[in-house]
C-alpha positions, -999 to +999 in steps of 0.1 A: -315+139+407-303+131+442-326+156+460-356+141+442-345+106+451-341+116+487-375+132+489-390+100+472-372+078+498-385+099+527-420+098+513-418+061+508-406+057+544-435+077+558-459+058+536-444+025+547-449+035+584-484+046+577-493+014+559-478-007+587-498+013+613-530+008+593-523-029+590-517-031+628-550-012+634-569-035+612-555-066+629-561-052+664-597-042+655-603-078+641-590-093+673-610-069+695-642-076+676-635-113+678-630-112+715-661-091+720-682-113+698-669-144+716-677-129+750-712-118+739-723-146+716-699-175+718-670-191+699-689-193+666-694-156+665-657-150+675-647-173+646-670-155+622-656-121+633-620-133+628-629-146+593-647-113+584-618-093+596-592-113+577-613-110+546-607-072+550-570-074+561-555-099+537-565-081+504-555-048+519-521-062+528-517-075+493-526-041+478-504-022+502-474-045+493-481-040+456-481-002+459-450-001+481-430-018+454-434+011+430-403+027+415-392+063+412-389+063+374-425+050+369-446+073+347-479+087+358-496+064+333-478+033+346-486+043+382-523+048+375-524+014+356-507-003+386-533+012+409-562+001+388-548-034+383-540-037+420-574-025+430-591-050+406-570-079+420-578-067+456-616-067+448-614-101+431-594-114+461-620-101+485-649-116+466-631-150+464-625-149+502-662-141+508-672-170+485-648-194+503-661-182+537-698-187+527-694-219+508-668-238+528-667-224+563-694-226+589-698-189+597-724-164+607-728-143+576-740-112+595-710-112+618-686-118+589-700-089+569-702-066+600-666-072+609-655-068+573-673-034+571-656-023+604-622-030+587-633-010+556-643+018+580-608+018+595-594+025+560-618+054+555-609+069+588-572+065+581-576+086+549-587+115+572-561+109+599-529+099+582-509+128+568-486+120+539-482+156+529-451+173+516-418+165+533-398+196+540-363+196+528-338+209+553-309+230+541-276+212+544-247+231+561 
C-alpha cells in the first residue's frame, strides 16, 4: 500500500544518508591515518596506510551499494540470501585486495593491516551510533 511504500522510502532515505556518512568517515579516517603515518614514518608508510584503508573502504562500498538496490517486494528469504551472497562477495573481494597488495605492491604489511582494522572498527562503532529505528508516521490533515 501507499503508506507502506512511503515508510519504506523514508527508511531507505535514512539508510542511504547513514551509509554515505559511514563511507565518508571511512575515507576521512583512511586519509588521516595516511597523513599521520606519512608524518611519523615517511611516504612508504603513508602509501601503505592508504592501501590498507582502501582495502576496507572499497568492499564496504560495494556491499552498501548492493544492499541499497533492494526492492520493497523482496521476500525475507530473498533478502537474507542477498545479504549472504553480498557478504561472501565482500569477503572474497577483501581477500583478493589483500593478496594483490601483498604480492604486487611494495607495502608495509603491518601498516596495511592496522589501517584496515581501523576501518573495520569504524563499522563496529557505526552500529552503535547510527539509529535506523522506526520512522514515525505523521497524521496528514
